[in-house]
N, C-alpha and C positions, 0 to 999 in steps of 0.2 A: 463488604464482600463483592468481589468482582463478578459482572455478568460473564457468561460463557457463550462461545459461538457453537454452532451445530456440531463441531468436532470435539467439543468439551474443553477447548483452550480459552483462557481468560481474555477479556477485552480490558486493556489497561487504560487508566486515565492518561490523558495527553502529556501531562507533566512528568509522568514516569518514563524516563528515557531508556532505562535498562529493562528488558523484559525477555521472557521465554516465549518463543513463537514456534509454531509448526512450519516447516519449510518443505517444499517439494521442488522438483526440477522439471524444466521443459527445454525443448530445443526447436529450432525453426523447421526442422524436417519432420515433425510430427504431423499426422494427417489433418488435425484441426488448425494447424498453423501454416500449412503449405501456401495458401492463397496470399499470406502476408510475407512470406520468405524471411529475410533478416530484418524487416521493418518492425519497429515498435508502434505503440499506440500514439506517439507524439510525432509520427512521420519522420523519425530518425532511424538510425541503424542500431540494432541490438549489440550491446557491448560486452566484450569478454576479453580482458587483459589482465595483466599482473596487478594493475592499480585500479581499474574501474570496470564494474560489471552491471548488467541490467537485471532488474527484478520486476515481477508482476505482482500486483496486489489489488485488493478492493480499494479504490480511490477514496471511498468515504471513511476508511480506517487509516490508510497510508496515502495521502494525497500525492498526485504526480510531482516528482521532484524530491521526494523524501530521500534523505541519504542516511545510510546506516552501515555499521560494520558488524560482522559476525565475530564473536569472541574467539580469539585464536587464529583468525585469518587476517592477512594484511590488506586484502582488497576492500575498496569502498564500493558499496552497492547503491544504485539509484533506481527508484521506482519510476520506470518510463513505460510501463505496459500493464495490462489487466487481463483477466481471463474470467469467463463465465462461472467456472467452478469455484473461483475465489470469493465471489459476492456473498456477503453475509458472514464471512469468516475473517479471522485475523491471520490466516495462512499467507505466507509469502512464497511465490514461485520463483526460483532462481534460474536464470538463463545459462544454458551450457551449449556450446557450438556442436557437440556430437552426442549421438545416442548413447555411446558407451560412457561418456562423462555424466550424462543425465541419469542413467541407470546406476552408476556408481554412487551418486548422491542419494538417490532414492527419496525417502521421506525421513526427516529428522527434526527433533525438537532441539532448538539451539538458543543460546542467549545472544541477543542483539543489543546494540547501543544506538539509539537515534541520535545522529549528529546534527541533523537539520530537518525540520519539518518542511514538506513540500507545500505547494500553494493550493488551498481549497478552491479559490476563485479560478485559477487556471484549470483545475480539474472540472469545475462546473462548465467552464467555456467549452472545453473539449468534449465533454459528455452531452452538452445541450444538443449538438447537431447529430448525435448518435442515439437519441432516445428511442428510436424505433426498435433498437435491439433491446430485448427484455433485461439483459443483465446491465446494460448501460442505464436504462431507466431506473432500475433498482438502486444503482450507485448514486445517480443524480438525485433521486428522491431522498435517499438516506443522508446524503451530504447536505442538501438543503435543510433538512430537519436538524442536523447537527449544528449547522451555522445558526439557525433560528434560536436554538437552545442557548448557544454560546452568547449571542446578542442579548437575549433575555436575562441571562446571568449577569452580563456586564452592566446592563441598564438597572438591575436591581441593586447592584453593588454601589452604584454612583450615589444614591440618596444616603446610604450608610456611611460612605466615605465623607460625604459633605457634613453629615451630623457629627461624626467623629472629630472632624477639623474644628468644630465650634467648641 
């Protein structure tokens, strides 16, 4: 059985690339984003084109650089931003350049396919300098714990693999 986030949506194992996720929308002209303008969390520009679009997520769930598609849509999304309300959830916030587009999307549960996982190491590097912000510290800590568990699982699998080879 899958564990669930605070919104009741499941957390999927990383190897499961197709998943149903809760999505919301944001724009650069919202009051909590004004100070950043069109900048994303990796010091680039928020993307919205026919082919490539920005998305925000909890980087301990979807590390920076994660690429995915929403079923039935041609655009490729890339996680290049985060938001405090996303921490501790599997929710993905999709960037739209206007409030009208943002409102039109609203909140939807959609099927996505992860095409490429982002970099947990790059996520940690970017978050390390921002740990004074509570939401960044929470993502940083959760990501470190996830990487520790993955390393322990890999280390435990090594003796079994060596024994099986005999």
